[in-house]
mmCIF file as Biopython writes it, N, C-alpha, C and O atoms, coordinates in Angstrom:
data_model
#
loop_
_atom_site.group_PDB
_atom_site.id
_atom_site.type_symbol
_atom_site.label_atom_id
_atom_site.label_alt_id
_atom_site.label_comp_id
_atom_site.label_asym_id
_atom_site.label_entity_id
_atom_site.label_seq_id
_atom_site.pdbx_PDB_ins_code
_atom_site.Cartn_x
_atom_site.Cartn_y
_atom_site.Cartn_z
_atom_site.occupancy
_atom_site.B_iso_or_equiv
_atom_site.auth_seq_id
_atom_site.auth_asym_id
_atom_site.pdbx_PDB_model_num
ATOM 1   N N  . MET A ? 1  ? 113.655 -14.655 24.959 1.0 0.0 1  A 1 
ATOM 2   C CA . MET A ? 1  ? 112.170 -14.732 24.514 1.0 0.0 1  A 1 
ATOM 3   C C  . MET A ? 1  ? 112.536 -14.103 22.980 1.0 0.0 1  A 1 
ATOM 4   O O  . MET A ? 1  ? 113.458 -13.300 22.838 1.0 0.0 1  A 1 
ATOM 5   N N  . ASN A ? 2  ? 111.817 -14.505 22.014 1.0 0.0 2  A 1 
ATOM 6   C CA . ASN A ? 2  ? 112.156 -13.993 20.755 1.0 0.0 2  A 1 
ATOM 7   C C  . ASN A ? 2  ? 111.089 -12.996 20.224 1.0 0.0 2  A 1 
ATOM 8   O O  . ASN A ? 2  ? 109.921 -13.291 19.972 1.0 0.0 2  A 1 
ATOM 9   N N  . SER A ? 3  ? 111.537 -12.037 20.119 1.0 0.0 3  A 1 
ATOM 10  C CA . SER A ? 3  ? 110.954 -10.992 19.591 1.0 0.0 3  A 1 
ATOM 11  C C  . SER A ? 3  ? 110.544 -10.893 17.898 1.0 0.0 3  A 1 
ATOM 12  O O  . SER A ? 3  ? 109.773 -10.029 17.481 1.0 0.0 3  A 1 
ATOM 13  N N  . GLU A ? 4  ? 111.018 -11.647 17.247 1.0 0.0 4  A 1 
ATOM 14  C CA . GLU A ? 4  ? 110.541 -11.805 15.850 1.0 0.0 4  A 1 
ATOM 15  C C  . GLU A ? 4  ? 109.332 -11.823 15.731 1.0 0.0 4  A 1 
ATOM 16  O O  . GLU A ? 4  ? 108.742 -12.387 16.652 1.0 0.0 4  A 1 
ATOM 17  N N  . VAL A ? 5  ? 108.449 -11.223 14.563 1.0 0.0 5  A 1 
ATOM 18  C CA . VAL A ? 5  ? 107.375 -11.153 14.109 1.0 0.0 5  A 1 
ATOM 19  C C  . VAL A ? 5  ? 106.949 -12.127 13.548 1.0 0.0 5  A 1 
ATOM 20  O O  . VAL A ? 5  ? 107.857 -12.583 12.854 1.0 0.0 5  A 1 
ATOM 21  N N  . SER A ? 6  ? 105.980 -12.759 13.454 1.0 0.0 6  A 1 
ATOM 22  C CA . SER A ? 6  ? 105.548 -13.700 12.228 1.0 0.0 6  A 1 
ATOM 23  C C  . SER A ? 6  ? 104.911 -12.814 11.361 1.0 0.0 6  A 1 
ATOM 24  O O  . SER A ? 6  ? 104.078 -12.043 11.836 1.0 0.0 6  A 1 
ATOM 25  N N  . ILE A ? 7  ? 105.244 -12.788 9.778  1.0 0.0 7  A 1 
ATOM 26  C CA . ILE A ? 7  ? 104.558 -11.804 8.763  1.0 0.0 7  A 1 
ATOM 27  C C  . ILE A ? 7  ? 103.202 -12.556 8.581  1.0 0.0 7  A 1 
ATOM 28  O O  . ILE A ? 7  ? 102.382 -11.778 8.092  1.0 0.0 7  A 1 
ATOM 29  N N  . LEU A ? 8  ? 102.640 -13.888 8.820  1.0 0.0 8  A 1 
ATOM 30  C CA . LEU A ? 8  ? 101.489 -13.690 8.939  1.0 0.0 8  A 1 
ATOM 31  C C  . LEU A ? 8  ? 100.372 -13.353 9.853  1.0 0.0 8  A 1 
ATOM 32  O O  . LEU A ? 8  ? 99.187  -13.641 9.684  1.0 0.0 8  A 1 
ATOM 33  N N  . GLU A ? 9  ? 101.091 -12.472 11.196 1.0 0.0 9  A 1 
ATOM 34  C CA . GLU A ? 9  ? 100.225 -12.143 12.274 1.0 0.0 9  A 1 
ATOM 35  C C  . GLU A ? 9  ? 100.194 -10.501 11.523 1.0 0.0 9  A 1 
ATOM 36  O O  . GLU A ? 9  ? 99.795  -9.671  12.341 1.0 0.0 9  A 1 
ATOM 37  N N  . ILE A ? 10 ? 100.366 -10.195 10.825 1.0 0.0 10 A 1 
ATOM 38  C CA . ILE A ? 10 ? 100.324 -8.528  10.604 1.0 0.0 10 A 1 
ATOM 39  C C  . ILE A ? 10 ? 99.396  -8.279  9.451  1.0 0.0 10 A 1 
ATOM 40  O O  . ILE A ? 10 ? 99.541  -8.617  8.277  1.0 0.0 10 A 1 
ATOM 41  N N  . LYS A ? 11 ? 98.422  -7.629  10.012 1.0 0.0 11 A 1 
ATOM 42  C CA . LYS A ? 11 ? 97.578  -6.959  9.109  1.0 0.0 11 A 1 
ATOM 43  C C  . LYS A ? 11 ? 97.567  -5.528  8.548  1.0 0.0 11 A 1 
ATOM 44  O O  . LYS A ? 11 ? 97.695  -4.568  9.308  1.0 0.0 11 A 1 
ATOM 45  N N  . CYS A ? 12 ? 97.447  -5.409  7.488  1.0 0.0 12 A 1 
ATOM 46  C CA . CYS A ? 12 ? 97.799  -3.669  7.242  1.0 0.0 12 A 1 
ATOM 47  C C  . CYS A ? 12 ? 96.442  -2.913  7.687  1.0 0.0 12 A 1 
ATOM 48  O O  . CYS A ? 12 ? 95.275  -3.143  7.368  1.0 0.0 12 A 1 
ATOM 49  N N  . PRO A ? 13 ? 96.902  -2.103  8.387  1.0 0.0 13 A 1 
ATOM 50  C CA . PRO A ? 13 ? 95.704  -0.642  8.819  1.0 0.0 13 A 1 
ATOM 51  C C  . PRO A ? 13 ? 95.016  -0.094  8.164  1.0 0.0 13 A 1 
ATOM 52  O O  . PRO A ? 13 ? 94.083  0.424   8.779  1.0 0.0 13 A 1 
ATOM 53  N N  . ASN A ? 14 ? 95.025  0.107   6.795  1.0 0.0 14 A 1 
ATOM 54  C CA . ASN A ? 14 ? 94.515  1.206   5.814  1.0 0.0 14 A 1 
ATOM 55  C C  . ASN A ? 14 ? 93.648  0.245   5.621  1.0 0.0 14 A 1 
ATOM 56  O O  . ASN A ? 14 ? 92.556  0.442   6.154  1.0 0.0 14 A 1 
ATOM 57  N N  . CYS A ? 15 ? 93.834  -1.225  4.739  1.0 0.0 15 A 1 
ATOM 58  C CA . CYS A ? 15 ? 92.991  -2.069  4.278  1.0 0.0 15 A 1 
ATOM 59  C C  . CYS A ? 15 ? 92.697  -2.825  4.648  1.0 0.0 15 A 1 
ATOM 60  O O  . CYS A ? 15 ? 91.720  -3.196  3.997  1.0 0.0 15 A 1 
ATOM 61  N N  . ARG A ? 16 ? 93.023  -3.851  5.874  1.0 0.0 16 A 1 
ATOM 62  C CA . ARG A ? 16 ? 92.500  -4.543  6.172  1.0 0.0 16 A 1 
ATOM 63  C C  . ARG A ? 16 ? 93.247  -6.092  5.841  1.0 0.0 16 A 1 
ATOM 64  O O  . ARG A ? 16 ? 93.011  -7.194  6.335  1.0 0.0 16 A 1 
ATOM 65  N N  . SER A ? 17 ? 94.006  -5.767  5.040  1.0 0.0 17 A 1 
ATOM 66  C CA . SER A ? 17 ? 94.440  -6.750  3.844  1.0 0.0 17 A 1 
ATOM 67  C C  . SER A ? 17 ? 95.452  -7.675  4.562  1.0 0.0 17 A 1 
ATOM 68  O O  . SER A ? 17 ? 96.145  -6.900  5.220  1.0 0.0 17 A 1 
ATOM 69  N N  . LYS A ? 18 ? 95.829  -8.761  4.741  1.0 0.0 18 A 1 
ATOM 70  C CA . LYS A ? 18 ? 97.161  -9.943  4.927  1.0 0.0 18 A 1 
ATOM 71  C C  . LYS A ? 18 ? 98.309  -10.351 4.035  1.0 0.0 18 A 1 
ATOM 72  O O  . LYS A ? 18 ? 99.123  -11.272 4.096  1.0 0.0 18 A 1 
ATOM 73  N N  . ASP A ? 19 ? 98.105  -9.368  3.194  1.0 0.0 19 A 1 
ATOM 74  C CA . ASP A ? 19 ? 98.747  -9.673  1.752  1.0 0.0 19 A 1 
ATOM 75  C C  . ASP A ? 19 ? 99.850  -8.363  2.129  1.0 0.0 19 A 1 
ATOM 76  O O  . ASP A ? 19 ? 99.808  -7.299  1.512  1.0 0.0 19 A 1 
ATOM 77  N N  . VAL A ? 20 ? 100.825 -8.639  3.237  1.0 0.0 20 A 1 
ATOM 78  C CA . VAL A ? 20 ? 102.485 -7.845  3.872  1.0 0.0 20 A 1 
ATOM 79  C C  . VAL A ? 20 ? 103.387 -8.299  3.419  1.0 0.0 20 A 1 
ATOM 80  O O  . VAL A ? 20 ? 103.230 -9.498  3.188  1.0 0.0 20 A 1 
ATOM 81  N N  . GLY A ? 21 ? 104.479 -7.850  3.114  1.0 0.0 21 A 1 
ATOM 82  C CA . GLY A ? 21 ? 105.937 -8.672  2.720  1.0 0.0 21 A 1 
ATOM 83  C C  . GLY A ? 21 ? 106.255 -7.978  3.522  1.0 0.0 21 A 1 
ATOM 84  O O  . GLY A ? 21 ? 105.792 -6.925  3.960  1.0 0.0 21 A 1 
ATOM 85  N N  . LYS A ? 22 ? 107.555 -8.896  3.875  1.0 0.0 22 A 1 
ATOM 86  C CA . LYS A ? 22 ? 108.789 -7.928  5.322  1.0 0.0 22 A 1 
ATOM 87  C C  . LYS A ? 22 ? 109.695 -7.883  4.212  1.0 0.0 22 A 1 
ATOM 88  O O  . LYS A ? 22 ? 109.845 -8.642  3.254  1.0 0.0 22 A 1 
ATOM 89  N N  . ILE A ? 23 ? 110.382 -6.603  4.626  1.0 0.0 23 A 1 
ATOM 90  C CA . ILE A ? 23 ? 111.000 -5.827  3.501  1.0 0.0 23 A 1 
ATOM 91  C C  . ILE A ? 23 ? 112.565 -5.671  4.118  1.0 0.0 23 A 1 
ATOM 92  O O  . ILE A ? 23 ? 113.612 -5.696  3.471  1.0 0.0 23 A 1 
ATOM 93  N N  . GLY A ? 24 ? 112.441 -5.548  5.166  1.0 0.0 24 A 1 
ATOM 94  C CA . GLY A ? 24 ? 113.471 -4.983  6.483  1.0 0.0 24 A 1 
ATOM 95  C C  . GLY A ? 24 ? 113.160 -5.593  7.730  1.0 0.0 24 A 1 
ATOM 96  O O  . GLY A ? 24 ? 112.106 -6.180  7.974  1.0 0.0 24 A 1 
ATOM 97  N N  . VAL A ? 25 ? 114.138 -5.430  8.531  1.0 0.0 25 A 1 
ATOM 98  C CA . VAL A ? 25 ? 113.812 -5.547  9.873  1.0 0.0 25 A 1 
ATOM 99  C C  . VAL A ? 25 ? 112.822 -4.824  10.171 1.0 0.0 25 A 1 
ATOM 100 O O  . VAL A ? 25 ? 112.674 -3.928  9.339  1.0 0.0 25 A 1 
ATOM 101 N N  . ASN A ? 26 ? 112.029 -4.811  11.039 1.0 0.0 26 A 1 
ATOM 102 C CA . ASN A ? 26 ? 110.670 -4.802  11.232 1.0 0.0 26 A 1 
ATOM 103 C C  . ASN A ? 26 ? 110.286 -3.823  10.268 1.0 0.0 26 A 1 
ATOM 104 O O  . ASN A ? 26 ? 109.948 -2.659  10.485 1.0 0.0 26 A 1 
ATOM 105 N N  . GLN A ? 27 ? 110.378 -4.443  9.146  1.0 0.0 27 A 1 
ATOM 106 C CA . GLN A ? 27 ? 109.863 -3.382  8.282  1.0 0.0 27 A 1 
ATOM 107 C C  . GLN A ? 27 ? 109.257 -4.115  7.222  1.0 0.0 27 A 1 
ATOM 108 O O  . GLN A ? 27 ? 109.862 -5.037  6.676  1.0 0.0 27 A 1 
ATOM 109 N N  . TYR A ? 28 ? 107.906 -3.712  6.832  1.0 0.0 28 A 1 
ATOM 110 C CA . TYR A ? 28 ? 106.598 -4.571  6.278  1.0 0.0 28 A 1 
ATOM 111 C C  . TYR A ? 28 ? 105.779 -3.785  5.059  1.0 0.0 28 A 1 
ATOM 112 O O  . TYR A ? 28 ? 105.363 -2.655  5.315  1.0 0.0 28 A 1 
ATOM 113 N N  . TYR A ? 29 ? 105.575 -4.266  3.939  1.0 0.0 29 A 1 
ATOM 114 C CA . TYR A ? 29 ? 105.132 -3.525  2.726  1.0 0.0 29 A 1 
ATOM 115 C C  . TYR A ? 29 ? 103.680 -3.827  2.551  1.0 0.0 29 A 1 
ATOM 116 O O  . TYR A ? 29 ? 103.426 -4.888  3.121  1.0 0.0 29 A 1 
ATOM 117 N N  . CYS A ? 30 ? 102.570 -3.270  1.948  1.0 0.0 30 A 1 
ATOM 118 C CA . CYS A ? 30 ? 101.334 -3.809  1.534  1.0 0.0 30 A 1 
ATOM 119 C C  . CYS A ? 30 ? 100.900 -3.695  0.500  1.0 0.0 30 A 1 
ATOM 120 O O  . CYS A ? 30 ? 100.196 -2.764  0.110  1.0 0.0 30 A 1 
ATOM 121 N N  . TRP A ? 31 ? 101.366 -4.922  -0.295 1.0 0.0 31 A 1 
ATOM 122 C CA . TRP A ? 31 ? 100.886 -5.247  -1.660 1.0 0.0 31 A 1 
ATOM 123 C C  . TRP A ? 31 ? 99.852  -5.000  -2.352 1.0 0.0 31 A 1 
ATOM 124 O O  . TRP A ? 31 ? 99.817  -5.128  -3.576 1.0 0.0 31 A 1 
ATOM 125 N N  . ASN A ? 32 ? 98.518  -4.466  -1.356 1.0 0.0 32 A 1 
ATOM 126 C CA . ASN A ? 32 ? 97.045  -4.266  -1.668 1.0 0.0 32 A 1 
ATOM 127 C C  . ASN A ? 32 ? 96.953  -2.688  -1.741 1.0 0.0 32 A 1 
ATOM 128 O O  . ASN A ? 32 ? 96.359  -1.976  -2.550 1.0 0.0 32 A 1 
ATOM 129 N N  . CYS A ? 33 ? 97.405  -2.500  -1.098 1.0 0.0 33 A 1 
ATOM 130 C CA . CYS A ? 33 ? 97.259  -0.728  -1.149 1.0 0.0 33 A 1 
ATOM 131 C C  . CYS A ? 33 ? 98.643  0.163   -1.202 1.0 0.0 33 A 1 
ATOM 132 O O  . CYS A ? 33 ? 98.648  1.375   -0.989 1.0 0.0 33 A 1 
ATOM 133 N N  . PHE A ? 34 ? 99.686  -0.525  -1.482 1.0 0.0 34 A 1 
ATOM 134 C CA . PHE A ? 34 ? 101.307 0.158   -1.591 1.0 0.0 34 A 1 
ATOM 135 C C  . PHE A ? 34 ? 101.379 0.526   -0.052 1.0 0.0 34 A 1 
ATOM 136 O O  . PHE A ? 34 ? 101.518 1.746   -0.135 1.0 0.0 34 A 1 
ATOM 137 N N  . ILE A ? 35 ? 101.375 0.357   0.726  1.0 0.0 35 A 1 
ATOM 138 C CA . ILE A ? 35 ? 102.080 1.883   1.828  1.0 0.0 35 A 1 
ATOM 139 C C  . ILE A ? 35 ? 103.319 0.684   2.573  1.0 0.0 35 A 1 
ATOM 140 O O  . ILE A ? 35 ? 103.310 -0.503  2.248  1.0 0.0 35 A 1 
ATOM 141 N N  . GLU A ? 36 ? 104.005 1.080   3.269  1.0 0.0 36 A 1 
ATOM 142 C CA . GLU A ? 36 ? 104.986 0.775   4.389  1.0 0.0 36 A 1 
ATOM 143 C C  . GLU A ? 36 ? 104.779 0.887   5.186  1.0 0.0 36 A 1 
ATOM 144 O O  . GLU A ? 36 ? 103.954 1.767   5.432  1.0 0.0 36 A 1 
ATOM 145 N N  . MET A ? 37 ? 105.343 0.103   6.275  1.0 0.0 37 A 1 
ATOM 146 C CA . MET A ? 37 ? 105.121 0.264   7.583  1.0 0.0 37 A 1 
ATOM 147 C C  . MET A ? 37 ? 106.084 -0.492  8.902  1.0 0.0 37 A 1 
ATOM 148 O O  . MET A ? 37 ? 106.552 -1.628  8.978  1.0 0.0 37 A 1 
ATOM 149 N N  . THR A ? 38 ? 106.115 0.205   9.476  1.0 0.0 38 A 1 
ATOM 150 C CA . THR A ? 38 ? 108.002 -0.073  10.755 1.0 0.0 38 A 1 
ATOM 151 C C  . THR A ? 38 ? 106.706 -0.924  11.868 1.0 0.0 38 A 1 
ATOM 152 O O  . THR A ? 38 ? 105.482 -0.875  11.748 1.0 0.0 38 A 1 
ATOM 153 N N  . LEU A ? 39 ? 107.297 -1.448  12.614 1.0 0.0 39 A 1 
ATOM 154 C CA . LEU A ? 39 ? 106.778 -1.974  13.937 1.0 0.0 39 A 1 
ATOM 155 C C  . LEU A ? 39 ? 107.594 -1.569  14.866 1.0 0.0 39 A 1 
ATOM 156 O O  . LEU A ? 39 ? 108.822 -1.546  14.784 1.0 0.0 39 A 1 
ATOM 157 N N  . SER A ? 40 ? 106.919 -1.234  15.791 1.0 0.0 40 A 1 
ATOM 158 C CA . SER A ? 40 ? 108.065 -0.200  16.978 1.0 0.0 40 A 1 
ATOM 159 C C  . SER A ? 40 ? 107.069 0.085   18.304 1.0 0.0 40 A 1 
ATOM 160 O O  . SER A ? 40 ? 106.109 0.840   18.461 1.0 0.0 40 A 1 
ATOM 161 N N  . GLU A ? 41 ? 107.746 -0.867  19.174 1.0 0.0 41 A 1 
ATOM 162 C CA . GLU A ? 41 ? 107.083 -0.788  20.429 1.0 0.0 41 A 1 
ATOM 163 C C  . GLU A ? 41 ? 105.420 -1.244  20.571 1.0 0.0 41 A 1 
ATOM 164 O O  . GLU A ? 41 ? 104.511 -0.595  21.089 1.0 0.0 41 A 1 
ATOM 165 N N  . GLY A ? 42 ? 105.364 -2.678  19.879 1.0 0.0 42 A 1 
ATOM 166 C CA . GLY A ? 42 ? 103.494 -2.285  19.479 1.0 0.0 42 A 1 
ATOM 167 C C  . GLY A ? 42 ? 102.771 -1.773  18.794 1.0 0.0 42 A 1 
ATOM 168 O O  . GLY A ? 42 ? 101.617 -2.122  18.542 1.0 0.0 42 A 1 
ATOM 169 N N  . LEU A ? 43 ? 103.557 -0.548  18.255 1.0 0.0 43 A 1 
ATOM 170 C CA . LEU A ? 43 ? 102.612 0.041   17.662 1.0 0.0 43 A 1 
ATOM 171 C C  . LEU A ? 43 ? 103.301 -0.559  15.769 1.0 0.0 43 A 1 
ATOM 172 O O  . LEU A ? 43 ? 104.368 -1.086  15.454 1.0 0.0 43 A 1 
ATOM 173 N N  . ILE A ? 44 ? 102.032 -0.126  14.884 1.0 0.0 44 A 1 
ATOM 174 C CA . ILE A ? 44 ? 102.792 -0.164  12.909 1.0 0.0 44 A 1 
ATOM 175 C C  . ILE A ? 44 ? 102.268 1.056   12.876 1.0 0.0 44 A 1 
ATOM 176 O O  . ILE A ? 44 ? 101.160 1.570   13.026 1.0 0.0 44 A 1 
ATOM 177 N N  . ASN A ? 45 ? 103.680 1.481   12.572 1.0 0.0 45 A 1 
ATOM 178 C CA . ASN A ? 45 ? 103.622 3.279   12.093 1.0 0.0 45 A 1 
ATOM 179 C C  . ASN A ? 45 ? 103.696 2.967   10.616 1.0 0.0 45 A 1 
ATOM 180 O O  . ASN A ? 45 ? 104.389 2.076   10.126 1.0 0.0 45 A 1 
ATOM 181 N N  . THR A ? 46 ? 102.832 3.876   9.899  1.0 0.0 46 A 1 
ATOM 182 C CA . THR A ? 46 ? 102.315 3.714   8.588  1.0 0.0 46 A 1 
ATOM 183 C C  . THR A ? 46 ? 102.840 5.200   7.228  1.0 0.0 46 A 1 
ATOM 184 O O  . THR A ? 46 ? 102.313 6.313   7.247  1.0 0.0 46 A 1 
ATOM 185 N N  . HIS A ? 47 ? 103.530 4.931   6.589  1.0 0.0 47 A 1 
ATOM 186 C CA . HIS A ? 47 ? 104.356 5.543   5.208  1.0 0.0 47 A 1 
ATOM 187 C C  . HIS A ? 47 ? 103.596 5.739   4.328  1.0 0.0 47 A 1 
ATOM 188 O O  . HIS A ? 47 ? 102.570 5.060   4.375  1.0 0.0 47 A 1 
ATOM 189 N N  . GLN A ? 48 ? 103.720 6.570   3.341  1.0 0.0 48 A 1 
ATOM 190 C CA . GLN A ? 48 ? 103.647 6.351   2.012  1.0 0.0 48 A 1 
ATOM 191 C C  . GLN A ? 48 ? 104.784 6.571   1.199  1.0 0.0 48 A 1 
ATOM 192 O O  . GLN A ? 48 ? 105.553 7.501   1.446  1.0 0.0 48 A 1 
ATOM 193 N N  . VAL A ? 49 ? 104.933 5.904   0.385  1.0 0.0 49 A 1 
ATOM 194 C CA . VAL A ? 49 ? 106.402 6.241   -0.213 1.0 0.0 49 A 1 
ATOM 195 C C  . VAL A ? 49 ? 106.293 7.041   -1.754 1.0 0.0 49 A 1 
ATOM 196 O O  . VAL A ? 49 ? 105.863 6.562   -2.803 1.0 0.0 49 A 1 
ATOM 197 N N  . GLU A ? 50 ? 106.954 8.723   -1.453 1.0 0.0 50 A 1 
ATOM 198 C CA . GLU A ? 50 ? 106.697 9.142   -2.091 1.0 0.0 50 A 1 
ATOM 199 C C  . GLU A ? 50 ? 107.645 9.171   -3.992 1.0 0.0 50 A 1 
ATOM 200 O O  . GLU A ? 50 ? 108.677 8.505   -4.072 1.0 0.0 50 A 1 
ATOM 201 N N  . GLU A ? 51 ? 107.178 9.918   -5.231 1.0 0.0 51 A 1 
ATOM 202 C CA . GLU A ? 51 ? 108.053 9.506   -6.136 1.0 0.0 51 A 1 
ATOM 203 C C  . GLU A ? 51 ? 109.458 9.321   -5.834 1.0 0.0 51 A 1 
ATOM 204 O O  . GLU A ? 51 ? 110.005 8.275   -6.182 1.0 0.0 51 A 1 
ATOM 205 N N  . ASP A ? 52 ? 110.204 10.369  -5.125 1.0 0.0 52 A 1 
ATOM 206 C CA . ASP A ? 52 ? 111.593 10.654  -4.715 1.0 0.0 52 A 1 
ATOM 207 C C  . ASP A ? 52 ? 111.668 9.525   -3.911 1.0 0.0 52 A 1 
ATOM 208 O O  . ASP A ? 52 ? 112.895 9.444   -3.857 1.0 0.0 52 A 1 
ATOM 209 N N  . GLY A ? 53 ? 111.281 8.632   -3.275 1.0 0.0 53 A 1 
ATOM 210 C CA . GLY A ? 53 ? 111.525 7.723   -2.432 1.0 0.0 53 A 1 
ATOM 211 C C  . GLY A ? 53 ? 111.602 7.615   -1.106 1.0 0.0 53 A 1 
ATOM 212 O O  . GLY A ? 53 ? 112.096 6.659   -0.508 1.0 0.0 53 A 1 
ATOM 213 N N  . SER A ? 54 ? 110.894 9.036   -0.396 1.0 0.0 54 A 1 
ATOM 214 C CA . SER A ? 54 ? 111.205 9.612   1.009  1.0 0.0 54 A 1 
ATOM 215 C C  . SER A ? 54 ? 109.271 8.842   0.996  1.0 0.0 54 A 1 
ATOM 216 O O  . SER A ? 54 ? 108.278 8.764   0.273  1.0 0.0 54 A 1 
ATOM 217 N N  . LEU A ? 55 ? 109.686 8.524   2.093  1.0 0.0 55 A 1 
ATOM 218 C CA . LEU A ? 55 ? 108.656 8.460   3.257  1.0 0.0 55 A 1 
ATOM 219 C C  . LEU A ? 55 ? 107.702 9.629   4.173  1.0 0.0 55 A 1 
ATOM 220 O O  . LEU A ? 55 ? 108.199 10.540  4.835  1.0 0.0 55 A 1 
ATOM 221 N N  . SER A ? 56 ? 106.204 9.350   4.027  1.0 0.0 56 A 1 
ATOM 222 C CA . SER A ? 56 ? 105.680 10.296  4.559  1.0 0.0 56 A 1 
ATOM 223 C C  . SER A ? 56 ? 104.410 9.317   5.456  1.0 0.0 56 A 1 
ATOM 224 O O  . SER A ? 56 ? 103.769 8.318   5.130  1.0 0.0 56 A 1 
ATOM 225 N N  . SER A ? 57 ? 104.433 10.017  6.491  1.0 0.0 57 A 1 
ATOM 226 C CA . SER A ? 57 ? 103.823 9.182   7.826  1.0 0.0 57 A 1 
ATOM 227 C C  . SER A ? 57 ? 102.239 9.552   7.393  1.0 0.0 57 A 1 
ATOM 228 O O  . SER A ? 57 ? 101.634 10.552  7.005  1.0 0.0 57 A 1 
ATOM 229 N N  . LEU A ? 58 ? 101.999 8.465   7.623  1.0 0.0 58 A 1 
ATOM 230 C CA . LEU A ? 58 ? 100.174 7.987   8.016  1.0 0.0 58 A 1 
ATOM 231 C C  . LEU A ? 58 ? 99.443  8.094   8.905  1.0 0.0 58 A 1 
ATOM 232 O O  . LEU A ? 58 ? 98.217  8.161   8.994  1.0 0.0 58 A 1 
ATOM 233 N N  . ASP A ? 59 ? 100.517 8.115   9.824  1.0 0.0 59 A 1 
ATOM 234 C CA . ASP A ? 59 ? 99.685  7.891   11.206 1.0 0.0 59 A 1 
ATOM 235 C C  . ASP A ? 59 ? 98.550  8.701   11.741 1.0 0.0 59 A 1 
ATOM 236 O O  . ASP A ? 59 ? 97.727  8.358   12.589 1.0 0.0 59 A 1 
ATOM 237 N N  . ASP A ? 60 ? 98.665  10.077  10.964 1.0 0.0 60 A 1 
ATOM 238 C CA . ASP A ? 60 ? 97.484  10.605  11.463 1.0 0.0 60 A 1 
ATOM 239 C C  . ASP A ? 60 ? 96.055  10.368  11.046 1.0 0.0 60 A 1 
ATOM 240 O O  . ASP A ? 60 ? 95.024  10.970  11.346 1.0 0.0 60 A 1 
ATOM 241 N N  . LEU A ? 61 ? 96.267  9.365   10.302 1.0 0.0 61 A 1 
ATOM 242 C CA . LEU A ? 61 ? 95.021  8.862   9.411  1.0 0.0 61 A 1 
ATOM 243 C C  . LEU A ? 61 ? 94.271  7.760   10.356 1.0 0.0 61 A 1 
ATOM 244 O O  . LEU A ? 61 ? 93.073  7.482   10.310 1.0 0.0 61 A 1 
ATOM 245 N N  . PHE A ? 62 ? 95.035  7.326   11.027 1.0 0.0 62 A 1 
ATOM 246 C CA . PHE A ? 62 ? 94.200  6.335   12.028 1.0 0.0 62 A 1 
ATOM 247 C C  . PHE A ? 62 ? 94.573  6.540   13.822 1.0 0.0 62 A 1 
ATOM 248 O O  . PHE A ? 62 ? 95.416  7.226   14.400 1.0 0.0 62 A 1 
ATOM 249 N N  . GLU A ? 63 ? 93.768  5.826   14.198 1.0 0.0 63 A 1 
ATOM 250 C CA . GLU A ? 63 ? 93.521  5.710   15.378 1.0 0.0 63 A 1 
ATOM 251 C C  . GLU A ? 63 ? 94.540  4.750   16.346 1.0 0.0 63 A 1 
ATOM 252 O O  . GLU A ? 63 ? 94.673  3.566   16.035 1.0 0.0 63 A 1 
ATOM 253 N N  . GLU A ? 64 ? 95.143  5.212   17.345 1.0 0.0 64 A 1 
ATOM 254 C CA . GLU A ? 64 ? 96.218  4.384   17.779 1.0 0.0 64 A 1 
ATOM 255 C C  . GLU A ? 64 ? 95.612  2.711   17.708 1.0 0.0 64 A 1 
ATOM 256 O O  . GLU A ? 64 ? 95.959  1.736   17.042 1.0 0.0 64 A 1 
ATOM 257 N N  . ASN A ? 65 ? 94.745  2.892   18.548 1.0 0.0 65 A 1 
ATOM 258 C CA . ASN A ? 65 ? 94.160  1.007   18.375 1.0 0.0 65 A 1 
ATOM 259 C C  . ASN A ? 65 ? 93.710  0.457   17.096 1.0 0.0 65 A 1 
ATOM 260 O O  . ASN A ? 65 ? 93.391  -0.717  16.913 1.0 0.0 65 A 1 
ATOM 261 N N  . ASP A ? 66 ? 93.709  1.274   16.339 1.0 0.0 66 A 1 
ATOM 262 C CA . ASP A ? 66 ? 93.606  0.583   14.644 1.0 0.0 66 A 1 
ATOM 263 C C  . ASP A ? 66 ? 95.410  -0.038  14.143 1.0 0.0 66 A 1 
ATOM 264 O O  . ASP A ? 66 ? 95.679  -0.852  13.259 1.0 0.0 66 A 1 
ATOM 265 N N  . ARG A ? 67 ? 96.341  0.674   15.040 1.0 0.0 67 A 1 
ATOM 266 C CA . ARG A ? 67 ? 98.100  0.482   14.851 1.0 0.0 67 A 1 
ATOM 267 C C  . ARG A ? 67 ? 98.556  0.120   15.797 1.0 0.0 67 A 1 
ATOM 268 O O  . ARG A ? 67 ? 99.778  0.148   15.941 1.0 0.0 67 A 1 
ATOM 269 N N  . ARG A ? 68 ? 97.646  -0.383  16.848 1.0 0.0 68 A 1 
ATOM 270 C CA . ARG A ? 68 ? 97.832  -1.708  17.690 1.0 0.0 68 A 1 
ATOM 271 C C  . ARG A ? 68 ? 98.247  -2.931  17.212 1.0 0.0 68 A 1 
ATOM 272 O O  . ARG A ? 68 ? 97.451  -3.708  16.686 1.0 0.0 68 A 1 
ATOM 273 N N  . PHE A ? 69 ? 99.860  -3.268  17.395 1.0 0.0 69 A 1 
ATOM 274 C CA . PHE A ? 69 ? 100.097 -4.520  17.028 1.0 0.0 69 A 1 
ATOM 275 C C  . PHE A ? 69 ? 99.571  -6.037  18.305 1.0 0.0 69 A 1 
ATOM 276 O O  . PHE A ? 69 ? 100.018 -6.348  19.409 1.0 0.0 69 A 1 
ATOM 277 N N  . GLY A ? 70 ? 98.701  -6.504  17.626 1.0 0.0 70 A 1 
ATOM 278 C CA . GLY A ? 70 ? 98.302  -7.674  19.045 1.0 0.0 70 A 1 
ATOM 279 C C  . GLY A ? 70 ? 98.163  -8.921  18.475 1.0 0.0 70 A 1 
ATOM 280 O O  . GLY A ? 70 ? 97.360  -9.324  17.633 1.0 0.0 70 A 1 
ATOM 281 N N  . MET A ? 71 ? 99.280  -9.607  19.198 1.0 0.0 71 A 1 
ATOM 282 C CA . MET A ? 71 ? 99.045  -10.941 18.830 1.0 0.0 71 A 1 
ATOM 283 C C  . MET A ? 71 ? 97.892  -11.951 19.260 1.0 0.0 71 A 1 
ATOM 284 O O  . MET A ? 71 ? 97.876  -13.096 18.810 1.0 0.0 71 A 1 
#
């Protein structure tokens, strides 16, 4: 079974936009609200990119249900 996720299936949990691009293996970027997302075990983990390039988790801003990836 192929575990690859179609980019068309991902919706940003922050702004609900489908304007999401793939930037790496299981890594995505919302071009609408500029957050980075990783997909792991059916959950979307959200991150803010800081000025120095590091990532800060935004997961505590969302309910787990809102971060759950469902096909």
